[in-house]
C-alpha positions, 0 to 999 in steps of 0.5 A: 126797527128795534136796533137792540134786536137786530138778527139779520144782515139787512137790518144790520146794514141799515144800522151801519148806514145810520152809524155812517150818517151819525159819524158824518154829521158829528153826532159821535156820542149817539154814533158810539151807542149805535156802534155798540148795538151793531157790533154786538149784533154782528158778534151774535151772528158770528161775523167776527169768525171765518165760517165757510158754510156761506155762499160767496155773496153771503160771505162777502156781505158778512165780511164787509159789514163786520169790517166796517163796524170794526173800523168805525168802533176803533175810529169813533172810540179814538175820537171820543177817548173811549175803548173799543169793544172787541180785541184782535185776538177775538177775530179770525174773520178775513178781509173782504175779497178785493173785487167789484160786486159783479165778480162775486156770484153764488158759485164763486169769486172771479178774478178782476182784470189785471191792474184794476183798483177796487173800492174794496181794496181802498176799504181794506187799506183804510181798515189796516191804517185804522188798526195802526191807529188802534195801536197808536192809541194803546201804546202812545196814549195808555190808560194806566201809568207805567210808574208813579213818582213823587211831585216836586214837593215830595208829598203827592204821588204823580202818575208817570207815562213812558212810551218806549222809543222801540214802540214808536219805531215799530209803529213808524215801520208799520206805517211805512209798510202800509204805505208801501203795500198800497196799490199804485192807484191808491198812493198819493198822486196815483191814478185811481177811479173817481169813486176811490179818490172820493 
């Protein structure tokens, strides 16, 4: 398979599995390179856009694939200190529906039983916290200094990094809101199915 010429969802999903393997086996530099190929393929296929001309199965496959790639791009980039590829302003794709596979048919998406916690709900919650991680990296660890000052001798210019306390509080509020929005089964000490706990 030529990963640089990925043009269908099955090939893209194969690359996603390679990315997950590389990330879990600590081959992050290679993982980052594969992520670049996967993300560009997903962008070429329009997965970052919320189009409504797909049946529910195709639409959910596209959403799930795109958001896995997106969150891995942010996560691996943060680990390596490298930028991610696409900004939030370029994305209007919604999160995957929080239902198990058997509730998605070509005709529509059926509701889950009341009180059920799905793997997709856990995945969406993980995506939201990775988005907060992206904000932490951008605001707490900026690339560009906010100012320049003189060193103690007064001879050399030294970059100055200042982080607004308001921004720290904003991130803390987002983390608290994220934690409060978790379904009971996903909260620490909650009763969740084994696959979700894992």
